[in-house]
N, C-alpha and C positions, 0 to 999 in steps of 0.2 A: 050442813049435814055433819053428823057426828062421825067419828072415826069408824065405829063398828058398822054404821050404815054404809060408809064408803067401801069398807072391806067386803061387805055383803054384795054390793052392786058390782064390784070388780069380779068377785067370784061368779056372779050370775052371767057375766059377759065373757068369761074366758073361752068357752066353746065358740062363741060368735067370732072372737078375735082369731082363733085358730082357723076357722072357716074362711075368714077374710084373707088370711095368709095363703091358704090353699087356692082360693079364687084368684088372688093376685097372680100366682104363677100360671094358673089356667088361662087367664086373660092374656098372658104373655105368649100364648100358643106354643108351649113346649120349650120356651127359652128359659131353661132352669138355672142358668148361671146369672148371678147378679153381676152386671157389667161394671160395677165400681170396685175399686180396691178395697180389700177387707179393712184396711186402716181408716178409710174414709167412712165406711159404713159404721165401723166401731166408734168413730168420732161423733157420728149422728146419734148413736145410742147413748154415748156419754153426755152429749148435750141434752138429750131428752131427760136423762136422769138428774141433771143438775139445774133444770129450769122448771118454772111453774107455768110456763106459757107455751101453748100449742103453736101459737103464731111464730114464736122464736124457732121452733122445730121446722115449720114450713118455710120460714125465711132462710134457714140454713140449706134446705133442699134447693130452694131457688138460687141461692148463691152458688151451690155446687153445679147446678145446671148451667148457670151463666159462665162458669169457669171452663166448662167443656167446649171444645172446638166444634162449632156448628157445621163446619165443612167436613170434619172427620170425627163424627161422634163415636166415642169409644167408652164412655162412662155413663154419666148421668143423663146424657141426651140419647144414648143408644137405644133405639126402639122405644123412645119415650119413657124410659125407666123412671126418671125423676118426676116427670109430670104425673105418671100413673101412681107413683108412690105418694106424691103430694095429695092427689085426689082421695086415695084410700085413708091417708092420715086424717083428712078432713071428715070423711065418713066415720071413722073410729071416734074422732072427737065428738061427733054428733051423738054417739051413744051415751055420752056423759050428761045428757038431758039438761044442758045449760049450766051444769056445775063444773066450774073451772078445774078444781082439784080432781074430780072424777075423770074428766076428759084427759088430763095429762097423764094420769095413772094408766088409763086404758091405752093411750098412745105409746107409753113406755113399754107396756106389755106386748103390744102389737109389734113394735120394732124388735123387741127381744125374740119373739116367736118367729118373725120374718128372718132374722139373722140365723137362728137355729136351723130353720127349714132350708135356707140357702146353703148353709154349710153341708147339711145332709145331702141335698141334691147334687152339690158339687162333688162330694166324695163318692156318691153312688154312681154318678155319671162317669167319673174317672175310673172306678173299679170295673164297671160294665164295659167301658171302651177299651180298657187295658187287659181284659181277660181273654182267654182263648176259648171260652165256652160258648161263644156265639152271639 
């Protein structure tokens, strides 16, 4: 697939990716806080931007899940965050229609949108919770 075709396919999928982000948080039933440290999530995004392999991204997520204490889940295991994220990354990759380059570009965008939404929800929740307006 030529570069222009890749760019057009990415553009065609942007709204779908944003919808997947919104659905991700809806599936978490109001748990609007990403339970992992910002730096860990940022590292995931950096990895995604530096690799051409979606499998490497899901492998990183699995590694982070494995590092989290199963007896006291507070990060990647908390409320199945890592497993749910891995599932959605696989779904997003499938939008690439079997094209490896398109798949990783879509995954990168999805993770970027997810990080933005998580930041927004965190700040919104802290402002609402901290205000005296009810």
